[in-house]
C-alpha positions as CSV (number, residue, x, y, z in Angstrom):
1,X,0.2,-0.2,0.0
2,X,3.2,2.4,-0.3
3,X,2.9,3.0,3.7
4,X,6.7,1.4,4.3
5,X,9.5,3.5,4.0
6,X,13.4,1.6,4.4
7,X,15.0,-1.9,3.8
8,X,17.6,-2.5,6.4
9,X,15.7,-0.1,8.7
10,X,12.0,-0.2,7.8
11,X,9.1,1.6,9.3
12,X,5.0,1.3,8.1
13,X,2.8,4.3,8.9
14,X,-0.8,3.6,9.6
15,X,-4.1,4.7,10.9
16,X,-6.6,7.3,9.7
17,X,-7.2,11.3,10.7
18,X,-10.4,10.4,12.2
19,X,-10.4,6.7,13.0
20,X,-9.4,5.3,16.3
21,X,-5.9,6.6,16.4
22,X,-2.5,7.0,14.0
23,X,0.9,5.1,14.8
24,X,4.0,3.3,13.2
25,X,5.4,0.1,13.2
26,X,9.7,0.2,12.9
27,X,11.5,-2.9,12.4
28,X,15.2,-3.7,12.0
29,X,16.3,-1.7,14.8
30,X,19.3,-3.7,16.6
31,X,18.5,-4.6,20.3
32,X,19.9,-2.4,23.6
33,X,19.4,0.7,21.7
34,X,18.5,3.1,24.6
35,X,15.0,5.0,23.8
36,X,13.4,7.5,26.4
37,X,9.6,8.1,26.1
38,X,10.3,12.0,27.1
39,X,12.5,12.6,24.3
40,X,10.1,10.9,21.8
41,X,7.0,13.4,23.3
42,X,9.2,16.7,23.0
43,X,9.7,15.5,19.4
44,X,6.5,15.2,19.0
45,X,5.7,18.2,20.6
46,X,7.1,20.4,17.7
47,X,4.6,19.3,15.2
48,X,1.6,18.8,17.3
49,X,-1.9,20.7,16.4
50,X,-3.4,23.9,18.5
51,X,-0.6,26.3,18.0
52,X,-1.4,30.0,17.5
53,X,-2.7,30.8,14.1
54,X,-2.1,27.4,12.9
55,X,-4.6,24.3,13.1
56,X,-6.4,24.6,16.3
57,X,-7.2,20.8,16.6
58,X,-6.2,19.7,19.9
59,X,-4.5,16.2,20.1
60,X,-2.2,15.7,23.2
61,X,0.0,13.2,20.6
62,X,1.2,11.4,23.6
63,X,2.9,7.9,22.5
64,X,1.9,4.6,23.6
65,X,4.4,1.9,23.6
66,X,2.9,-1.1,21.9
67,X,5.8,-3.6,21.6
68,X,9.8,-3.5,21.2
69,X,11.1,-1.4,24.3
70,X,11.7,-3.0,27.7
71,X,13.5,-1.1,30.7
72,X,14.0,1.7,28.2
73,X,16.1,-0.2,25.5
74,X,14.8,-1.7,22.4
75,X,14.7,-5.4,22.5
76,X,15.2,-6.0,18.6
77,X,12.0,-7.1,18.1
78,X,9.1,-5.1,15.7
79,X,8.5,-1.8,17.8
80,X,5.3,-0.1,17.8
81,X,4.0,3.4,19.0
82,X,0.3,4.8,18.6
83,X,-1.5,7.8,19.5
84,X,-5.0,8.1,19.8
85,X,-7.1,10.5,17.8
86,X,-9.3,12.3,20.7
87,X,-10.5,15.4,18.5
88,X,-12.1,14.7,15.3
89,X,-14.7,17.0,14.1
90,X,-16.2,14.6,11.1
91,X,-19.2,16.9,10.3
92,X,-16.8,19.5,8.8
93,X,-16.3,17.1,5.8
94,X,-20.3,16.1,4.8
95,X,-19.7,17.6,1.7
96,X,-17.6,14.5,0.6
97,X,-17.5,12.6,-1.4
98,X,-19.9,14.5,-3.7
99,X,-17.8,17.8,-3.9
100,X,-14.4,16.8,-3.8
101,X,-11.6,19.6,-2.6
102,X,-9.6,21.2,-4.8
103,X,-5.8,20.5,-4.8
104,X,-6.5,17.2,-2.3
105,X,-6.9,13.6,-3.3
106,X,-10.6,13.0,-2.2
107,X,-11.5,12.0,-5.9
108,X,-8.4,10.2,-6.9
109,X,-8.8,7.9,-3.7
110,X,-12.7,7.4,-4.4
111,X,-12.2,6.5,-7.6
112,X,-9.0,4.3,-6.6
113,X,-10.5,2.2,-3.7
114,X,-13.8,1.9,-5.7
115,X,-15.6,4.3,-3.0
116,X,-14.8,2.3,0.0
117,X,-11.9,5.0,1.8
118,X,-12.3,7.3,4.8
119,X,-12.7,10.7,3.2
120,X,-12.9,12.2,6.8
121,X,-10.2,14.8,7.3
122,X,-8.0,13.0,4.2
123,X,-8.5,9.5,6.0
124,X,-5.0,7.7,5.3
125,X,-3.9,10.3,2.9
126,X,-3.8,13.1,5.9
127,X,-0.9,14.8,7.3
128,X,-2.4,13.5,10.7
129,X,-0.1,10.3,9.7
130,X,3.1,12.1,9.9
131,X,3.1,11.7,13.5
132,X,4.3,8.1,12.9
133,X,7.3,9.6,10.5
134,X,8.3,12.0,13.8
135,X,8.2,9.1,16.3
136,X,10.2,6.9,14.4
137,X,13.0,9.7,13.9
138,X,12.9,10.2,17.5
139,X,13.5,6.0,18.0
140,X,16.6,6.4,15.7
141,X,18.4,9.2,17.1
142,X,21.0,7.4,19.3
143,X,22.0,5.4,16.2
144,X,22.9,9.0,14.6
145,X,24.6,10.2,18.1
146,X,26.6,6.6,18.0
147,X,28.7,8.2,15.0
148,X,28.2,12.2,15.9
149,X,25.5,13.1,13.3
150,X,23.1,15.1,14.1
151,X,20.2,16.6,12.0
152,X,18.1,20.1,12.5
153,X,15.2,21.1,10.4
154,X,13.3,24.6,10.4
155,X,11.2,26.8,8.5
156,X,13.0,28.6,6.1
157,X,10.7,30.4,3.8
158,X,7.3,31.5,3.8
159,X,6.0,32.4,0.0
160,X,9.4,35.0,-1.4
161,X,10.2,35.5,2.2
162,X,12.8,33.8,3.4
163,X,15.1,33.5,6.5
164,X,19.1,33.8,7.2
165,X,21.2,30.4,6.2
166,X,20.5,27.8,8.7
167,X,24.1,27.2,9.4
168,X,24.0,30.8,10.8
169,X,21.6,30.2,13.1
170,X,22.3,27.1,15.1
171,X,23.1,29.1,18.4
172,X,19.9,31.4,18.3
173,X,17.9,31.6,21.2
174,X,14.8,30.2,21.1
175,X,11.5,32.7,21.3
176,X,7.9,31.9,21.9
177,X,7.7,32.9,18.0
178,X,10.6,30.5,17.0
179,X,9.6,27.6,19.2
180,X,5.8,27.9,17.9
181,X,6.8,28.2,14.2
182,X,10.1,25.7,14.0
183,X,12.0,28.8,12.8
184,X,15.2,29.5,13.9
185,X,15.6,33.2,12.9
186,X,14.3,35.5,15.2
187,X,13.5,38.4,12.6
188,X,12.2,36.4,10.2
189,X,9.8,34.3,12.4
190,X,8.6,37.5,13.3
191,X,7.4,38.7,10.0
192,X,5.8,35.2,9.4
193,X,3.7,35.9,12.5
194,X,2.2,38.9,10.7
195,X,1.9,37.1,7.6
196,X,0.0,34.1,9.0
197,X,-2.2,36.5,10.6
198,X,-3.0,38.2,7.2
199,X,-3.4,35.0,5.5
200,X,-6.1,34.1,8.0
201,X,-7.9,37.2,7.3
202,X,-7.8,36.4,3.6
203,X,-8.9,32.9,4.0
204,X,-6.2,31.8,1.9
205,X,-2.4,29.6,2.4
206,X,0.9,30.2,0.9
207,X,3.8,27.9,0.0
208,X,6.7,27.2,2.1
209,X,10.1,25.8,2.4
210,X,11.6,23.6,5.1
211,X,16.2,23.6,5.3
212,X,17.8,20.8,6.8
213,X,21.4,20.8,7.8
214,X,23.0,17.2,8.6
215,X,26.3,17.3,10.2
216,X,28.7,15.1,11.7
217,X,27.9,12.2,9.2
218,X,31.7,10.3,9.1
219,X,33.2,9.9,5.1
220,X,31.9,6.6,3.5
221,X,28.6,6.1,4.3
222,X,25.7,5.4,2.2
223,X,25.9,3.3,-1.5
224,X,26.2,4.3,-5.2
225,X,23.4,4.9,-7.6
226,X,19.9,4.0,-6.9
227,X,20.7,3.2,-2.9
228,X,22.3,6.3,-2.7
229,X,21.9,8.8,-0.1
230,X,20.2,11.4,-2.0
231,X,17.9,8.6,-3.7
232,X,17.0,7.6,-0.2
233,X,16.2,10.6,1.1
234,X,14.2,11.8,-1.7
235,X,12.0,9.0,-1.5
236,X,11.3,9.5,1.9
237,X,11.2,13.6,1.7
238,X,8.4,13.0,-1.3
239,X,6.2,10.9,0.8
240,X,5.3,13.8,2.9
241,X,2.2,15.3,1.7
242,X,2.5,18.5,-0.2
243,X,6.0,18.5,-1.0
244,X,6.5,19.6,-4.6
245,X,10.5,19.7,-4.5
246,X,13.7,18.6,-2.9
247,X,17.0,20.2,-3.5
248,X,20.3,19.3,-2.5
249,X,23.5,21.6,-1.9
250,X,22.9,24.5,-4.4
251,X,19.9,23.0,-5.7
252,X,18.6,24.0,-8.7
253,X,21.4,26.9,-9.1
254,X,23.5,24.4,-9.8
255,X,22.3,24.3,-13.6
256,X,23.2,27.5,-13.9
257,X,27.0,27.5,-12.6
258,X,30.3,26.5,-13.7
259,X,32.2,23.9,-12.6
260,X,34.8,26.0,-11.3
261,X,32.4,27.5,-9.1
262,X,30.4,24.5,-7.9
263,X,33.3,22.2,-7.6
264,X,34.8,21.9,-3.6
265,X,38.4,20.7,-3.7
266,X,39.9,18.2,-1.1
267,X,42.0,19.4,1.0
268,X,44.0,17.7,4.1
269,X,41.9,17.8,7.7
270,X,42.6,16.7,10.9
271,X,45.2,13.4,11.3
272,X,45.4,13.8,7.4
273,X,41.6,12.9,6.6
274,X,40.7,14.3,3.2
275,X,38.3,17.0,3.8
276,X,36.1,19.3,1.2
277,X,36.6,23.4,1.0
278,X,34.2,25.4,2.1
279,X,30.6,24.7,0.3
280,X,31.3,21.0,-0.3
281,X,28.1,18.9,-1.3
282,X,27.9,16.0,1.9
283,X,27.5,13.1,-0.3
284,X,28.9,12.5,-3.3
285,X,28.0,9.1,-5.6
286,X,25.4,8.4,-3.2
287,X,28.2,8.4,-0.5
288,X,28.9,10.7,2.6
289,X,31.6,13.2,2.2
290,X,32.4,14.3,5.7
291,X,30.8,17.4,5.0
292,X,27.5,18.8,6.2
293,X,24.4,17.8,4.0
294,X,22.3,20.6,3.2
295,X,18.9,20.2,1.6
296,X,15.6,21.9,1.1
297,X,12.0,21.1,1.1
298,X,9.5,22.9,-0.9
299,X,5.9,23.0,0.0
300,X,2.8,24.0,-1.8
301,X,0.1,26.1,-0.5
302,X,-2.2,23.9,2.1
303,X,-5.5,23.2,-0.4
304,X,-8.3,23.5,2.4
305,X,-8.8,27.0,2.4
306,X,-12.3,28.8,3.7
307,X,-11.8,30.9,0.4
308,X,-14.7,30.2,-1.9
309,X,-13.8,27.9,-5.1
310,X,-15.7,26.6,-7.8
311,X,-15.2,23.3,-8.5
312,X,-17.1,20.1,-9.5
313,X,-20.3,19.1,-8.0
314,X,-20.2,15.3,-9.1
315,X,-23.9,14.1,-8.3
316,X,-25.3,17.6,-10.8
317,X,-22.4,17.7,-12.8
318,X,-22.3,21.4,-12.0
319,X,-19.4,23.7,-11.1
320,X,-20.5,24.8,-7.6
321,X,-18.7,27.0,-4.8
322,X,-16.9,25.3,-1.8
323,X,-15.6,26.8,0.8
324,X,-13.7,24.4,3.1
325,X,-14.5,25.0,7.0
326,X,-12.5,22.6,10.0
327,X,-9.0,23.7,11.4
328,X,-6.6,23.5,8.5
329,X,-2.9,25.2,8.6
330,X,-2.6,28.4,6.3
331,X,0.8,27.4,5.8
332,X,3.0,23.9,6.3
333,X,6.6,24.3,7.2
334,X,5.8,25.3,10.8
335,X,4.3,21.7,11.3
336,X,6.3,20.0,8.4
337,X,9.8,20.8,9.9
338,X,9.7,18.2,12.9
339,X,8.3,15.8,10.0
340,X,11.1,16.2,7.4
341,X,13.9,16.1,10.4
342,X,12.2,12.9,11.6
343,X,12.3,11.0,7.9
344,X,15.7,12.3,7.4
345,X,17.2,11.4,10.7
346,X,15.3,7.7,10.2
347,X,16.8,7.0,6.8
348,X,20.6,8.6,7.7
349,X,20.2,6.0,10.5
350,X,19.3,3.5,7.9
351,X,22.2,4.1,5.9
352,X,24.7,4.2,8.8
353,X,23.3,0.7,9.8
354,X,24.0,-0.5,6.2
355,X,27.5,0.3,6.5
356,X,27.9,-0.9,10.1
357,X,25.9,-1.7,13.2
358,X,27.5,0.3,15.9
359,X,25.4,-1.2,18.8
């Protein structure tokens, strides 16, 4: 069903937006990895709804451990985490399936399933299922820690308004707005907050971007061709709802650069270990170089908006106005940042385990 990600280390997300709950099953984790429930809860809090200006759905998102953990360590058996849905308002979706939303999977999923899909809140297509991606990324954090690797993601752009480069913001002290938006730029976060207020009044939404910085990944991790770092990360990142583009390093700018501009030469580092000069790619040939891995993920504007849109009403065959109510985000990057971070962390952990099992 396409809900599985990874091979050596894999996860399966499950649930529906308005069903009993959502969860994740993780396989391939070696026994003995330290797992703290409090740490998982802290990561999940970063994507939780209910923040000012964003979705006002109120979910605790507290994880329940169903299997795979004993006395705060992995057992090596399948690990299952689950969270109940406690604040559903299915009446917000009474217009479905007769009046499918523009930009959503309502219509195509109804046709694919022969009319047997759960349309409430997007069903299994809902961003609600990203809960499992954040939880899985939190579980594997010790695997990255074992090699000195860290992953940081934040809201980097809202429309055409951008933050400073993430590498310049790592020491920023979090303000309330920065924490609420998962944005590490104190100045840009204030601008973003004001723009969100305007969007709410205009009943519209806007596109956004999340930037990721992977640091400390040692040289030589990864695989060539289709199992390399970039292909693996691209598959996982494009699986996140509403992602429209993924860039590595210089991204699309590389197509307009000369080789002499783009190349990062090899120089001698500590203990004569080869390193790249400034601006080096974090991966070459699908294998880590020891330099920072820089990724940008672009999200489309959320499609569920209160602004009326003239769209097809299936039973009548007529074009009719549709205003989507409910509790939806006007911009995705704030709550998508921890999801992106979780996916990158999980897939980097798989690349590390495929090279060596550190535990």
